[in-house]
ZADO-1210 file (C-alpha; in nm, 4 decimals, padded with zeros to 6 digits):
<atoms>
<atom x="00.9509" y="01.1202" z="00.8268" code="UNK" pos="1"/>
<atom x="01.1055" y="00.8254" z="00.6863" code="UNK" pos="2"/>
<atom x="01.3168" y="00.7929" z="00.3714" code="UNK" pos="3"/>
<atom x="01.0655" y="00.5220" z="00.2213" code="UNK" pos="4"/>
<atom x="00.7752" y="00.7584" z="00.3213" code="UNK" pos="5"/>
<atom x="00.9418" y="01.0061" z="00.1031" code="UNK" pos="6"/>
<atom x="01.0339" y="00.7619" z="-00.1988" code="UNK" pos="7"/>
<atom x="00.7154" y="00.6725" z="-00.2249" code="UNK" pos="8"/>
<atom x="00.5739" y="01.0306" z="-00.2723" code="UNK" pos="9"/>
<atom x="00.7724" y="01.0720" z="-00.5310" code="UNK" pos="10"/>
<atom x="00.7446" y="00.8023" z="-00.6923" code="UNK" pos="11"/>
<atom x="00.3607" y="00.7704" z="-00.6963" code="UNK" pos="12"/>
<atom x="00.1591" y="00.6651" z="-01.0103" code="UNK" pos="13"/>
<atom x="-00.1060" y="00.8765" z="-01.2219" code="UNK" pos="14"/>
<atom x="-00.3583" y="00.6668" z="-01.2780" code="UNK" pos="15"/>
<atom x="-00.6144" y="00.7692" z="-01.5569" code="UNK" pos="16"/>
<atom x="-00.9640" y="00.8309" z="-01.4571" code="UNK" pos="17"/>
<atom x="-01.1234" y="00.4994" z="-01.6069" code="UNK" pos="18"/>
<atom x="-00.8351" y="00.3413" z="-01.4597" code="UNK" pos="19"/>
<atom x="-00.9828" y="-00.0623" z="-01.3821" code="UNK" pos="20"/>
<atom x="-00.8450" y="-00.1967" z="-01.0249" code="UNK" pos="21"/>
<atom x="-00.7776" y="-00.5078" z="-00.9148" code="UNK" pos="22"/>
<atom x="-00.5853" y="-00.7639" z="-00.7377" code="UNK" pos="23"/>
<atom x="-00.2565" y="-00.6335" z="-00.7854" code="UNK" pos="24"/>
<atom x="-00.0885" y="-00.3059" z="-00.7519" code="UNK" pos="25"/>
<atom x="-00.1444" y="-00.0472" z="-01.0063" code="UNK" pos="26"/>
<atom x="00.3009" y="-00.0382" z="-01.0691" code="UNK" pos="27"/>
<atom x="00.2627" y="-00.4380" z="-01.0963" code="UNK" pos="28"/>
<atom x="00.3041" y="-00.6059" z="-01.4160" code="UNK" pos="29"/>
<atom x="00.0414" y="-00.8296" z="-01.3606" code="UNK" pos="30"/>
<atom x="-00.1972" y="-00.5480" z="-01.3282" code="UNK" pos="31"/>
<atom x="-00.0115" y="-00.3734" z="-01.5970" code="UNK" pos="32"/>
<atom x="-00.1054" y="-00.6425" z="-01.8774" code="UNK" pos="33"/>
<atom x="-00.4736" y="-00.6082" z="-01.7406" code="UNK" pos="34"/>
<atom x="-00.4789" y="-00.2720" z="-01.8340" code="UNK" pos="35"/>
<atom x="-00.2557" y="-00.1893" z="-02.1873" code="UNK" pos="36"/>
<atom x="-00.2467" y="00.0996" z="-02.2769" code="UNK" pos="37"/>
<atom x="-00.4591" y="00.2174" z="-02.5757" code="UNK" pos="38"/>
<atom x="-00.6896" y="-00.0827" z="-02.4391" code="UNK" pos="39"/>
<atom x="-00.9927" y="00.0837" z="-02.2279" code="UNK" pos="40"/>
<atom x="-01.2367" y="-00.2057" z="-02.0612" code="UNK" pos="41"/>
<atom x="-01.5601" y="-00.2414" z="-01.9639" code="UNK" pos="42"/>
<atom x="-01.6397" y="00.0127" z="-01.7089" code="UNK" pos="43"/>
<atom x="-01.7045" y="-00.0967" z="-01.3682" code="UNK" pos="44"/>
<atom x="-02.0021" y="00.0937" z="-01.1270" code="UNK" pos="45"/>
<atom x="-01.8663" y="00.1356" z="-00.7446" code="UNK" pos="46"/>
<atom x="-02.0471" y="00.2671" z="-00.4774" code="UNK" pos="47"/>
<atom x="-01.8864" y="00.5289" z="-00.3708" code="UNK" pos="48"/>
<atom x="-01.7563" y="00.5550" z="-00.0150" code="UNK" pos="49"/>
<atom x="-01.5281" y="00.8474" z="00.1388" code="UNK" pos="50"/>
<atom x="-01.2359" y="00.7775" z="00.3266" code="UNK" pos="51"/>
<atom x="-01.3703" y="00.9028" z="00.6312" code="UNK" pos="52"/>
<atom x="-01.6834" y="00.6963" z="00.6149" code="UNK" pos="53"/>
<atom x="-01.4061" y="00.4068" z="00.5977" code="UNK" pos="54"/>
<atom x="-01.4686" y="00.1698" z="00.8464" code="UNK" pos="55"/>
<atom x="-01.2886" y="-00.1279" z="00.7731" code="UNK" pos="56"/>
<atom x="-00.8770" y="-00.1670" z="00.8245" code="UNK" pos="57"/>
<atom x="-00.6543" y="-00.4020" z="00.7417" code="UNK" pos="58"/>
<atom x="-00.5859" y="-00.5924" z="01.0740" code="UNK" pos="59"/>
<atom x="-00.9044" y="-00.5824" z="01.1703" code="UNK" pos="60"/>
<atom x="-01.0836" y="-00.9562" z="01.2633" code="UNK" pos="61"/>
<atom x="-01.4379" y="-01.0080" z="01.0765" code="UNK" pos="62"/>
<atom x="-01.7333" y="-01.2246" z="00.9883" code="UNK" pos="63"/>
<atom x="-01.8465" y="-01.3196" z="00.6334" code="UNK" pos="64"/>
<atom x="-02.2197" y="-01.2775" z="00.6003" code="UNK" pos="65"/>
<atom x="-02.2208" y="-01.4657" z="00.2241" code="UNK" pos="66"/>
<atom x="-02.0272" y="-01.7395" z="00.0645" code="UNK" pos="67"/>
<atom x="-01.9447" y="-02.0871" z="00.1563" code="UNK" pos="68"/>
<atom x="-01.7771" y="-01.9498" z="00.4376" code="UNK" pos="69"/>
<atom x="-02.0844" y="-01.7513" z="00.5654" code="UNK" pos="70"/>
<atom x="-02.0216" y="-01.7469" z="00.9528" code="UNK" pos="71"/>
<atom x="-01.6044" y="-01.7924" z="01.0154" code="UNK" pos="72"/>
<atom x="-01.4002" y="-01.4789" z="01.1121" code="UNK" pos="73"/>
<atom x="-01.1175" y="-01.4288" z="00.9613" code="UNK" pos="74"/>
<atom x="-00.8690" y="-01.1139" z="01.0181" code="UNK" pos="75"/>
<atom x="-00.8424" y="-00.8348" z="00.6909" code="UNK" pos="76"/>
<atom x="-00.5373" y="-00.8695" z="00.4952" code="UNK" pos="77"/>
<atom x="-00.5985" y="-00.5789" z="00.2010" code="UNK" pos="78"/>
<atom x="-00.8374" y="-00.3554" z="00.1699" code="UNK" pos="79"/>
<atom x="-00.8899" y="-00.2090" z="-00.2378" code="UNK" pos="80"/>
<atom x="-01.1082" y="00.1644" z="-00.1826" code="UNK" pos="81"/>
<atom x="-01.1140" y="00.1853" z="-00.5565" code="UNK" pos="82"/>
<atom x="-01.3580" y="-00.1262" z="-00.5724" code="UNK" pos="83"/>
<atom x="-01.4941" y="-00.1431" z="-00.2056" code="UNK" pos="84"/>
<atom x="-01.3120" y="-00.4406" z="-00.1605" code="UNK" pos="85"/>
<atom x="-01.1134" y="-00.6500" z="00.1073" code="UNK" pos="86"/>
<atom x="-00.9817" y="-00.9459" z="00.1603" code="UNK" pos="87"/>
<atom x="-01.0010" y="-01.2055" z="00.4440" code="UNK" pos="88"/>
<atom x="-00.6853" y="-01.4008" z="00.5306" code="UNK" pos="89"/>
<atom x="-00.7097" y="-01.7950" z="00.4125" code="UNK" pos="90"/>
<atom x="-01.1281" y="-01.7275" z="00.3804" code="UNK" pos="91"/>
<atom x="-01.3317" y="-01.7182" z="00.0542" code="UNK" pos="92"/>
<atom x="-01.1031" y="-01.8838" z="-00.1414" code="UNK" pos="93"/>
<atom x="-01.0566" y="-02.0619" z="-00.4692" code="UNK" pos="94"/>
<atom x="-00.7651" y="-02.3246" z="-00.6232" code="UNK" pos="95"/>
<atom x="-00.5759" y="-02.2197" z="-00.9617" code="UNK" pos="96"/>
<atom x="-00.2951" y="-02.3368" z="-01.1346" code="UNK" pos="97"/>
<atom x="00.0656" y="-02.0606" z="-01.1593" code="UNK" pos="98"/>
<atom x="00.3601" y="-02.1038" z="-01.3410" code="UNK" pos="99"/>
<atom x="00.2007" y="-02.3614" z="-01.6569" code="UNK" pos="100"/>
<atom x="00.4838" y="-02.3941" z="-01.9191" code="UNK" pos="101"/>
<atom x="00.4193" y="-02.7109" z="-02.2306" code="UNK" pos="102"/>
<atom x="00.3889" y="-03.0331" z="-02.0407" code="UNK" pos="103"/>
<atom x="00.4142" y="-02.8717" z="-01.6822" code="UNK" pos="104"/>
<atom x="00.0413" y="-02.8168" z="-01.5068" code="UNK" pos="105"/>
<atom x="00.1596" y="-02.5863" z="-01.2538" code="UNK" pos="106"/>
<atom x="00.1548" y="-02.5408" z="-00.9366" code="UNK" pos="107"/>
<atom x="-00.2110" y="-02.5319" z="-00.7500" code="UNK" pos="108"/>
<atom x="-00.2085" y="-02.3179" z="-00.4957" code="UNK" pos="109"/>
<atom x="-00.4611" y="-02.1694" z="-00.3201" code="UNK" pos="110"/>
<atom x="-00.5518" y="-01.7517" z="-00.3216" code="UNK" pos="111"/>
<atom x="-00.8259" y="-01.5300" z="-00.1441" code="UNK" pos="112"/>
<atom x="-01.1174" y="-01.4109" z="-00.3438" code="UNK" pos="113"/>
<atom x="-01.1992" y="-01.0230" z="-00.2711" code="UNK" pos="114"/>
<atom x="-01.5294" y="-01.0171" z="-00.0734" code="UNK" pos="115"/>
<atom x="-01.7840" y="-00.6466" z="-00.1020" code="UNK" pos="116"/>
<atom x="-01.7805" y="-00.4584" z="00.2523" code="UNK" pos="117"/>
<atom x="-02.1813" y="-00.5685" z="00.2441" code="UNK" pos="118"/>
<atom x="-02.0245" y="-00.9080" z="00.2356" code="UNK" pos="119"/>
<atom x="-01.8793" y="-00.9033" z="00.5944" code="UNK" pos="120"/>
<atom x="-01.8944" y="-00.7128" z="00.9338" code="UNK" pos="121"/>
<atom x="-01.7703" y="-00.5909" z="01.2129" code="UNK" pos="122"/>
<atom x="-01.6903" y="-00.7612" z="01.5108" code="UNK" pos="123"/>
<atom x="-01.8681" y="-00.6464" z="01.8354" code="UNK" pos="124"/>
<atom x="-01.5670" y="-00.7179" z="02.1316" code="UNK" pos="125"/>
<atom x="-01.8416" y="-00.7494" z="02.3994" code="UNK" pos="126"/>
<atom x="-02.0120" y="-01.0804" z="02.2179" code="UNK" pos="127"/>
<atom x="-01.7946" y="-01.1878" z="01.9393" code="UNK" pos="128"/>
<atom x="-02.1076" y="-01.1150" z="01.6972" code="UNK" pos="129"/>
<atom x="-02.1270" y="-00.9235" z="01.3769" code="UNK" pos="130"/>
<atom x="-02.2512" y="-00.6023" z="01.4194" code="UNK" pos="131"/>
<atom x="-02.3437" y="-00.2134" z="01.2310" code="UNK" pos="132"/>
<atom x="-02.0469" y="00.0424" z="01.3133" code="UNK" pos="133"/>
<atom x="-02.0917" y="00.3795" z="01.3783" code="UNK" pos="134"/>
<atom x="-01.8621" y="00.7047" z="01.4018" code="UNK" pos="135"/>
<atom x="-01.8173" y="00.8974" z="01.6962" code="UNK" pos="136"/>
<atom x="-01.6325" y="01.1153" z="01.9158" code="UNK" pos="137"/>
<atom x="-01.4968" y="01.0570" z="02.2757" code="UNK" pos="138"/>
<atom x="-01.4816" y="01.3429" z="02.5243" code="UNK" pos="139"/>
<atom x="-01.1469" y="01.4371" z="02.4651" code="UNK" pos="140"/>
<atom x="-01.2405" y="01.4876" z="02.0944" code="UNK" pos="141"/>
<atom x="-01.0714" y="01.1749" z="01.9317" code="UNK" pos="142"/>
<atom x="-01.2604" y="01.0050" z="01.6087" code="UNK" pos="143"/>
<atom x="-01.3780" y="00.6068" z="01.7358" code="UNK" pos="144"/>
<atom x="-01.5601" y="00.3268" z="01.5437" code="UNK" pos="145"/>
<atom x="-01.8792" y="00.2518" z="01.8006" code="UNK" pos="146"/>
<atom x="-02.0637" y="-00.0785" z="01.7990" code="UNK" pos="147"/>
<atom x="-02.4104" y="00.0146" z="01.7513" code="UNK" pos="148"/>
<atom x="-02.5562" y="-00.2647" z="01.9159" code="UNK" pos="149"/>
<atom x="-02.3454" y="-00.2787" z="02.2810" code="UNK" pos="150"/>
<atom x="-02.2190" y="00.1013" z="02.2520" code="UNK" pos="151"/>
<atom x="-01.8174" y="-00.0826" z="02.3123" code="UNK" pos="152"/>
<atom x="-01.5789" y="00.0994" z="02.1061" code="UNK" pos="153"/>
<atom x="-01.3892" y="-00.1179" z="01.8552" code="UNK" pos="154"/>
<atom x="-00.9797" y="-00.0300" z="01.8435" code="UNK" pos="155"/>
<atom x="-00.8865" y="00.0644" z="01.5509" code="UNK" pos="156"/>
<atom x="-00.5779" y="-00.2018" z="01.4703" code="UNK" pos="157"/>
<atom x="-00.2345" y="-00.0469" z="01.4819" code="UNK" pos="158"/>
<atom x="-00.0480" y="00.0329" z="01.0857" code="UNK" pos="159"/>
<atom x="00.1360" y="-00.2548" z="00.9774" code="UNK" pos="160"/>
<atom x="00.3524" y="-00.2150" z="00.6594" code="UNK" pos="161"/>
<atom x="00.3684" y="-00.4605" z="00.3676" code="UNK" pos="162"/>
<atom x="00.7208" y="-00.5883" z="00.5220" code="UNK" pos="163"/>
<atom x="00.5939" y="-00.6081" z="00.8209" code="UNK" pos="164"/>
<atom x="00.7030" y="-00.3266" z="01.0102" code="UNK" pos="165"/>
<atom x="00.5195" y="-00.0745" z="01.2662" code="UNK" pos="166"/>
<atom x="00.6052" y="00.2609" z="01.2599" code="UNK" pos="167"/>
<atom x="00.5034" y="00.3592" z="01.5798" code="UNK" pos="168"/>
<atom x="00.7326" y="00.0705" z="01.7046" code="UNK" pos="169"/>
<atom x="01.0243" y="00.0821" z="01.4835" code="UNK" pos="170"/>
<atom x="01.3135" y="00.1498" z="01.6362" code="UNK" pos="171"/>
<atom x="01.6593" y="00.2736" z="01.4601" code="UNK" pos="172"/>
<atom x="01.9247" y="00.0568" z="01.4525" code="UNK" pos="173"/>
<atom x="02.3217" y="00.1349" z="01.3839" code="UNK" pos="174"/>
<atom x="02.3025" y="00.0759" z="00.9775" code="UNK" pos="175"/>
<atom x="01.9789" y="00.3000" z="00.9524" code="UNK" pos="176"/>
<atom x="02.0417" y="00.6139" z="00.7916" code="UNK" pos="177"/>
<atom x="01.8853" y="00.8668" z="01.0069" code="UNK" pos="178"/>
<atom x="01.5557" y="01.1372" z="00.9168" code="UNK" pos="179"/>
<atom x="01.8818" y="01.3861" z="00.9305" code="UNK" pos="180"/>
<atom x="02.1352" y="01.2739" z="00.7351" code="UNK" pos="181"/>
<atom x="01.9000" y="01.1448" z="00.5060" code="UNK" pos="182"/>
<atom x="01.8113" y="01.5024" z="00.4116" code="UNK" pos="183"/>
<atom x="02.1575" y="01.6701" z="00.4883" code="UNK" pos="184"/>
<atom x="02.3042" y="01.8481" z="00.1493" code="UNK" pos="185"/>
<atom x="02.6377" y="01.7318" z="00.1131" code="UNK" pos="186"/>
<atom x="02.6862" y="01.7525" z="-00.2520" code="UNK" pos="187"/>
<atom x="02.6816" y="02.1286" z="-00.4272" code="UNK" pos="188"/>
<atom x="02.6702" y="02.1032" z="-00.8429" code="UNK" pos="189"/>
<atom x="02.9061" y="02.3166" z="-00.9475" code="UNK" pos="190"/>
<atom x="02.9961" y="02.3314" z="-01.4085" code="UNK" pos="191"/>
<atom x="03.3389" y="02.2304" z="-01.3091" code="UNK" pos="192"/>
<atom x="03.4352" y="01.8665" z="-01.4009" code="UNK" pos="193"/>
<atom x="03.5285" y="01.5733" z="-01.2346" code="UNK" pos="194"/>
<atom x="03.8733" y="01.6020" z="-01.2376" code="UNK" pos="195"/>
<atom x="03.9135" y="01.9716" z="-01.1746" code="UNK" pos="196"/>
<atom x="03.7381" y="01.9212" z="-00.8286" code="UNK" pos="197"/>
<atom x="03.9391" y="01.6972" z="-00.7061" code="UNK" pos="198"/>
<atom x="04.2289" y="01.9410" z="-00.8000" code="UNK" pos="199"/>
<atom x="04.0244" y="02.2358" z="-00.6402" code="UNK" pos="200"/>
<atom x="03.9943" y="02.0445" z="-00.3026" code="UNK" pos="201"/>
<atom x="04.3580" y="01.9276" z="-00.3142" code="UNK" pos="202"/>
<atom x="04.4821" y="02.2825" z="-00.3844" code="UNK" pos="203"/>
<atom x="04.6558" y="02.2388" z="-00.7379" code="UNK" pos="204"/>
<atom x="04.6672" y="02.4834" z="-00.9723" code="UNK" pos="205"/>
<atom x="04.6688" y="02.3621" z="-01.3019" code="UNK" pos="206"/>
<atom x="04.7328" y="02.6098" z="-01.5738" code="UNK" pos="207"/>
<atom x="04.7233" y="02.4726" z="-01.9176" code="UNK" pos="208"/>
<atom x="04.3922" y="02.4906" z="-02.0850" code="UNK" pos="209"/>
<atom x="04.2414" y="02.2446" z="-02.2817" code="UNK" pos="210"/>
<atom x="04.2435" y="02.2507" z="-02.6923" code="UNK" pos="211"/>
<atom x="03.8958" y="02.3719" z="-02.8259" code="UNK" pos="212"/>
<atom x="03.7210" y="02.1243" z="-02.9641" code="UNK" pos="213"/>
<atom x="03.4329" y="02.1087" z="-03.2283" code="UNK" pos="214"/>
<atom x="03.1303" y="01.7999" z="-03.2503" code="UNK" pos="215"/>
<atom x="03.1307" y="01.8820" z="-03.6621" code="UNK" pos="216"/>
</atoms>
């Protein structure tokens, strides 16, 4: 287990049950502005899909079934389970201005809008057409995604972090901290002051005693 994973588990947010998820991650300032404390937003009803039944992952190639980009193929770059959303790279975009200040109208940028799961479909590797996908088990007991039309296995994409690192392919370099070094206990807490600890390590015996002090 890498140190970054340990820090992520320790810093995991505890969100209220009526929290309204959006495109921004809950710990960002944009998400906090949309969900200010003390203000309850309108409830959004979402069809519950368990993680075991979820079939679309980041890195999959999908075809859009509805909207202005219907029929186009693209790569899934973001998945939001709480809203049944997926974001396809470069498709279903809308344009807006950001950084508007005073007379400056801002920068005109394109951003991808999310799509619902029923608006996309995975691609069959045999004919590159959309298909219904089912979870099945191989003879070795491995859980795989299978095209219901052709029976071909659709391999899951390699997990890639947001910074582009693939954990399974990562090789520690000379400047990386190993797991053993990160978990090694190198400090033993005590009630002594910093100066007293230094004197103890250097073998200095202090015969003087500090004068009593009072806070009042």
